[in-house]
C-alpha positions as a Markdown table, in Angstrom:
| # | Residue | x | y | z |
|---|---|---|---|---|
| 1 | Met | 108.6 | 106.3 | 94.3 |
| 2 | Ala | 105.5 | 106.0 | 96.1 |
| 3 | Leu | 104.4 | 103.1 | 97.6 |
| 4 | Thr | 101.1 | 104.1 | 98.6 |
| 5 | Pro | 98.6 | 106.9 | 97.7 |
| 6 | Ile | 99.9 | 110.3 | 99.0 |
| 7 | Ala | 97.6 | 112.9 | 100.7 |
| 8 | Ile | 99.3 | 116.3 | 101.2 |
| 9 | Gly | 97.6 | 119.3 | 102.3 |
| 10 | Leu | 94.0 | 117.9 | 102.7 |
| 11 | Arg | 92.0 | 120.6 | 104.2 |
| 12 | Asn | 88.8 | 119.5 | 106.4 |
| 13 | Pro | 86.8 | 117.3 | 103.9 |
| 14 | Tyr | 83.7 | 117.4 | 106.2 |
| 15 | Thr | 83.4 | 121.1 | 105.8 |
| 16 | Glu | 85.0 | 121.8 | 102.3 |
| 17 | Pro | 84.0 | 118.6 | 100.1 |
| 18 | Leu | 84.3 | 120.8 | 97.0 |
| 19 | Glu | 87.9 | 122.0 | 97.4 |
| 20 | Ile | 90.6 | 120.2 | 95.8 |
| 21 | Ser | 92.2 | 118.9 | 98.9 |
| 22 | Ile | 95.8 | 118.5 | 97.6 |
| 23 | Ser | 98.9 | 120.6 | 97.7 |
| 24 | Trp | 99.0 | 122.0 | 94.3 |
| 25 | Asp | 101.4 | 124.6 | 92.7 |
| 26 | Pro | 99.4 | 126.7 | 90.4 |
| 27 | Tyr | 102.8 | 127.6 | 88.4 |
| 28 | Met | 104.0 | 123.9 | 87.8 |
| 29 | Asn | 100.4 | 122.9 | 87.6 |
| 30 | Leu | 101.5 | 119.6 | 89.7 |
| 31 | Pro | 100.9 | 118.4 | 92.9 |
| 32 | Phe | 103.6 | 118.4 | 95.3 |
| 33 | Ile | 105.1 | 117.7 | 98.8 |
| 34 | Pro | 106.1 | 120.7 | 100.4 |
| 35 | Gly | 109.8 | 120.9 | 101.9 |
| 36 | Ser | 108.3 | 121.7 | 105.3 |
| 37 | Ser | 106.4 | 118.3 | 105.4 |
| 38 | Leu | 109.7 | 116.5 | 104.5 |
| 39 | Lys | 111.5 | 118.4 | 106.9 |
| 40 | Gly | 109.0 | 117.9 | 109.6 |
| 41 | Ser | 108.9 | 113.9 | 109.2 |
| 42 | Val | 112.6 | 113.8 | 109.2 |
| 43 | Ala | 112.8 | 116.2 | 112.2 |
| 44 | Ser | 110.2 | 114.1 | 114.1 |
| 45 | Leu | 112.0 | 111.0 | 113.7 |
| 46 | Ala | 115.2 | 112.4 | 114.8 |
| 47 | Trp | 113.4 | 113.8 | 117.6 |
| 48 | Ala | 112.3 | 110.4 | 118.7 |
| 49 | Arg | 115.7 | 108.8 | 118.2 |
| 50 | Asn | 117.2 | 111.8 | 120.3 |
| 51 | Ser | 119.5 | 112.6 | 117.3 |
| 52 | Glu | 121.8 | 115.3 | 117.1 |
| 53 | Trp | 120.1 | 116.3 | 113.8 |
| 54 | Tyr | 117.0 | 117.3 | 115.5 |
| 55 | Lys | 118.4 | 120.5 | 116.5 |
| 56 | Leu | 120.1 | 121.2 | 113.4 |
| 57 | Leu | 117.0 | 120.6 | 111.5 |
| 58 | Gly | 115.2 | 123.0 | 113.9 |
| 59 | Gly | 117.8 | 125.7 | 113.7 |
| 60 | Glu | 120.7 | 126.6 | 116.0 |
| 61 | Val | 120.7 | 128.5 | 118.9 |
| 62 | Gly | 124.0 | 129.9 | 120.0 |
| 63 | Glu | 125.6 | 132.9 | 121.9 |
| 64 | Glu | 124.8 | 135.2 | 118.7 |
| 65 | Gly | 121.4 | 134.4 | 118.9 |
| 66 | Cys | 119.3 | 132.3 | 116.4 |
| 67 | Ser | 120.3 | 130.9 | 113.0 |
| 68 | Ala | 118.6 | 128.9 | 110.1 |
| 69 | Ser | 119.0 | 125.3 | 109.6 |
| 70 | Pro | 122.0 | 124.3 | 107.7 |
| 71 | Val | 119.8 | 121.8 | 105.9 |
| 72 | Ile | 117.1 | 122.7 | 103.5 |
| 73 | Phe | 114.1 | 120.4 | 102.1 |
| 74 | Leu | 112.9 | 121.5 | 98.7 |
| 75 | Asp | 109.6 | 120.6 | 97.7 |
| 76 | Ala | 109.1 | 117.3 | 96.1 |
| 77 | Tyr | 107.6 | 117.0 | 92.6 |
| 78 | Pro | 106.4 | 114.1 | 90.5 |
| 79 | Val | 109.1 | 113.2 | 87.8 |
| 80 | Ala | 107.4 | 110.1 | 86.1 |
| 81 | Val | 104.3 | 108.4 | 86.3 |
| 82 | Phe | 104.5 | 104.4 | 86.1 |
| 83 | Gly | 100.4 | 103.9 | 86.0 |
| 84 | Arg | 97.3 | 105.0 | 84.3 |
| 85 | Ser | 97.2 | 108.6 | 86.2 |
| 86 | Leu | 99.2 | 111.2 | 88.3 |
| 87 | Leu | 96.0 | 111.2 | 90.4 |
| 88 | Ser | 93.4 | 109.2 | 91.7 |
| 89 | Val | 90.4 | 109.7 | 93.9 |
| 90 | Asp | 89.7 | 108.2 | 97.3 |
| 91 | Ile | 87.0 | 108.5 | 99.7 |
| 92 | Ile | 86.5 | 109.3 | 103.3 |
| 93 | Asn | 83.4 | 107.6 | 104.4 |
| 94 | Pro | 81.8 | 109.1 | 107.8 |
| 95 | His | 78.8 | 107.3 | 109.0 |
| 96 | Tyr | 77.4 | 109.9 | 111.7 |
| 97 | Arg | 76.6 | 113.3 | 111.5 |
| 98 | Glu | 78.4 | 114.9 | 114.4 |
| 99 | Thr | 77.0 | 118.4 | 113.9 |
| 100 | Glu | 73.8 | 117.2 | 115.5 |
| 101 | Gly | 75.5 | 116.1 | 118.7 |
| 102 | Lys | 74.2 | 112.6 | 119.0 |
| 103 | Ile | 74.9 | 109.4 | 117.2 |
| 104 | Ser | 72.3 | 106.9 | 116.5 |
| 105 | Glu | 73.3 | 103.5 | 115.2 |
| 106 | Pro | 70.1 | 102.6 | 113.4 |
| 107 | Glu | 69.9 | 106.1 | 111.9 |
| 108 | Ser | 73.5 | 106.0 | 110.6 |
| 109 | Ile | 74.0 | 106.9 | 107.1 |
| 110 | Pro | 77.6 | 106.5 | 105.2 |
| 111 | Thr | 78.3 | 109.8 | 103.3 |
| 112 | Pro | 81.2 | 109.1 | 100.9 |
| 113 | Leu | 83.2 | 112.4 | 100.6 |
| 114 | Pro | 85.7 | 112.3 | 97.6 |
| 115 | Phe | 89.2 | 113.9 | 97.7 |
| 116 | Leu | 92.2 | 113.7 | 95.5 |
| 117 | Val | 95.7 | 111.8 | 95.9 |
| 118 | Val | 98.7 | 111.4 | 94.3 |
| 119 | Ser | 98.6 | 107.7 | 92.9 |
| 120 | Asn | 100.9 | 105.1 | 93.9 |
| 121 | Thr | 102.6 | 104.7 | 90.7 |
| 122 | Val | 104.3 | 108.3 | 90.9 |
| 123 | Ala | 108.0 | 108.9 | 91.3 |
| 124 | Leu | 108.8 | 112.1 | 93.3 |
| 125 | Arg | 112.3 | 113.7 | 93.3 |
| 126 | Val | 113.3 | 114.5 | 96.7 |
| 127 | Val | 116.1 | 117.3 | 97.1 |
| 128 | Val | 118.0 | 118.2 | 100.4 |
| 129 | Cys | 120.6 | 120.8 | 100.6 |
| 130 | Ala | 123.3 | 121.4 | 103.2 |
| 131 | Ala | 125.2 | 124.5 | 103.9 |
| 132 | Arg | 128.4 | 122.3 | 104.2 |
| 133 | Tyr | 130.6 | 125.1 | 105.4 |
| 134 | Arg | 128.0 | 126.0 | 107.9 |
| 135 | Leu | 128.1 | 121.9 | 109.0 |
| 136 | Leu | 131.9 | 122.2 | 109.1 |
| 137 | Leu | 132.0 | 125.1 | 111.4 |
| 138 | Leu | 130.2 | 123.1 | 114.1 |
| 139 | Lys | 132.6 | 121.9 | 117.1 |
| 140 | Lys | 130.8 | 118.3 | 116.7 |
| 141 | Lys | 130.6 | 117.2 | 113.4 |
| 142 | Pro | 127.4 | 115.6 | 112.6 |
| 143 | Asn | 126.9 | 112.3 | 111.1 |
| 144 | Ile | 125.8 | 112.9 | 107.2 |
| 145 | Glu | 125.2 | 109.1 | 107.1 |
| 146 | Glu | 122.7 | 109.4 | 109.9 |
| 147 | Leu | 120.8 | 112.3 | 108.2 |
| 148 | Lys | 120.8 | 109.9 | 105.0 |
| 149 | Trp | 119.1 | 107.1 | 107.2 |
| 150 | Leu | 117.0 | 109.5 | 108.8 |
| 151 | Ile | 115.5 | 110.8 | 105.5 |
| 152 | Gly | 114.9 | 107.4 | 104.0 |
| 153 | Gln | 113.1 | 106.2 | 107.2 |
| 154 | Ala | 110.8 | 109.3 | 107.3 |
| 155 | Leu | 110.0 | 108.7 | 103.6 |
| 156 | Ser | 109.2 | 104.9 | 104.4 |
| 157 | Arg | 107.4 | 105.8 | 107.3 |
| 158 | Gly | 105.0 | 108.1 | 105.6 |
| 159 | Val | 104.8 | 111.8 | 104.7 |
| 160 | Gly | 101.5 | 114.1 | 104.5 |
| 161 | Ala | 98.1 | 113.3 | 106.0 |
| 162 | Lys | 96.8 | 110.0 | 107.3 |
| 163 | Thr | 100.1 | 108.4 | 107.5 |
| 164 | Ser | 98.7 | 106.1 | 110.3 |
| 165 | Leu | 96.3 | 104.6 | 107.8 |
| 166 | Gly | 99.3 | 103.8 | 105.4 |
| 167 | Tyr | 99.2 | 107.0 | 103.1 |
| 168 | Gly | 102.3 | 108.7 | 101.9 |
| 169 | Arg | 104.8 | 105.9 | 101.9 |
| 170 | Leu | 107.7 | 106.4 | 99.6 |
| 171 | Lys | 110.5 | 104.1 | 98.5 |
| 172 | His | 114.1 | 105.7 | 98.7 |
């Protein structure tokens, strides 16, 4: 479940304010978190912790060449809305016009730019698949419990855009 609004797939809202600015599946007609964003968040955390899962998430390089990762993250879709709506509107409020090349405090004018976010009352289904037979073939067996912990930590730290501002935090 989302603990904070989720901003996924933001384009450049300063130059494209009329764009939908969210990852939207045209077939399901729903916002979604791309599996690549989920996998990237987990891989980043694995790298920071110097975990063996970092190499496994990025694919394996062996004597035979490169192979795909034995772990697959599917796109995460909303499955329940516990609040009033699936989406809500947030704003970015730049105060300066950077295109003019100068910043003047007395002449600054806030320019609110709206963009869509997934509401913080939405539950999403996150599905992770593993090629068990490929994991069993490895000489050193990876710790599955560590992978579960990495996924949970990555979700709680945030997925998508603006995570440093608190967006995209999920409860696992």
